[in-house]
C-alpha positions as CSV (number, residue, x, y, z in Angstrom):
1,M,0.0,0.0,0.0
2,K,2.8,2.4,0.9
3,N,4.5,1.8,-2.5
4,A,1.3,2.4,-4.4
5,V,0.8,5.7,-2.6
6,L,4.3,6.8,-3.3
7,L,4.0,5.8,-6.9
8,L,0.8,7.8,-7.2
9,L,2.4,10.8,-5.5
10,A,5.3,10.7,-7.9
11,A,2.9,10.5,-10.9
12,V,0.9,13.5,-9.6
13,I,4.1,15.5,-9.1
14,A,5.2,14.8,-12.6
15,I,1.8,15.4,-14.3
16,V,0.3,18.4,-12.5
17,P,2.9,20.9,-13.8
18,L,2.1,20.0,-17.4
19,F,-1.5,21.1,-16.9
20,L,-0.8,24.1,-14.8
21,W,1.7,25.7,-17.2
22,Q,0.5,24.7,-20.6
23,D,2.2,27.4,-22.7
24,S,5.6,27.2,-21.0
25,E,8.7,26.3,-23.0
26,F,11.0,23.8,-21.2
27,G,14.4,25.1,-22.3
28,G,17.7,23.9,-20.9
29,A,20.8,25.7,-19.6
30,D,22.5,25.5,-23.0
31,G,19.9,27.9,-24.6
32,L,20.1,30.3,-21.6
33,A,23.9,30.3,-21.7
34,E,23.9,31.0,-25.5
35,K,21.5,33.9,-25.0
36,K,23.5,35.4,-22.2
37,I,26.8,35.1,-24.1
38,S,25.1,36.8,-27.1
39,D,23.9,39.6,-24.9
40,I,27.4,40.2,-23.4
41,Q,29.4,39.8,-26.6
42,S,27.3,39.9,-29.8
43,D,30.3,39.0,-32.1
44,Y,31.2,35.8,-30.3
45,T,31.6,32.7,-32.4
46,P,31.6,29.2,-30.9
47,W,34.9,27.2,-31.0
48,V,33.2,23.9,-32.0
49,R,30.0,22.8,-33.6
50,P,28.0,19.7,-32.5
51,F,28.5,16.7,-34.7
52,F,24.8,15.6,-34.2
53,E,21.9,18.0,-34.1
54,P,18.6,16.4,-32.9
55,P,15.7,17.1,-35.3
56,G,13.6,18.7,-32.5
57,A,13.4,19.7,-28.9
58,E,11.3,16.5,-28.1
59,T,14.1,14.3,-29.4
60,E,16.7,16.2,-27.4
61,S,14.5,15.8,-24.3
62,L,14.1,12.1,-25.0
63,L,17.8,11.6,-25.4
64,F,18.5,13.4,-22.2
65,S,15.9,11.4,-20.3
66,L,17.3,8.2,-21.7
67,Q,20.8,9.2,-20.6
68,A,19.5,9.9,-17.1
69,A,17.6,6.6,-16.9
70,I,20.7,4.6,-18.0
71,G,22.9,6.5,-15.4
72,A,20.3,5.8,-12.7
73,G,20.1,2.2,-13.6
74,I,23.9,1.8,-13.4
75,I,24.1,3.6,-10.1
76,G,21.2,1.5,-8.7
77,Y,22.9,-1.7,-9.9
78,V,26.2,-0.8,-8.3
79,I,24.5,0.1,-5.0
80,G,22.4,-3.1,-5.0
81,T,25.5,-5.3,-5.8
82,V,27.5,-3.7,-3.0
83,R,24.7,-4.1,-0.6
84,A,24.1,-7.7,-1.5
85,R,27.8,-8.5,-1.2
86,S,27.8,-6.8,2.2
87,K,24.8,-8.9,3.4
88,R,26.4,-12.1,2.0
89,D,29.7,-11.4,3.7
90,K,28.0,-10.8,7.1
91,S,26.3,-14.2,6.9
């Protein structure tokens, strides 16, 4: 029961902002940094260009989320393995 309530709470926290702020644009730090640099020095040219440009913002968000999920999975696996080894060694 406790897990179901926590899962429901997590879903509410994730979904409610999408309905409250419908016309908002979810931009990242890269876009803000680029704007700030252009404001400070308008003739700035970047040193490098990206070798892959996603076709849209949705794809970029998907790739970022996938990267975060893979990282969380790896961290969870390592923590679980260390904990299981610790319990096994105590026995």
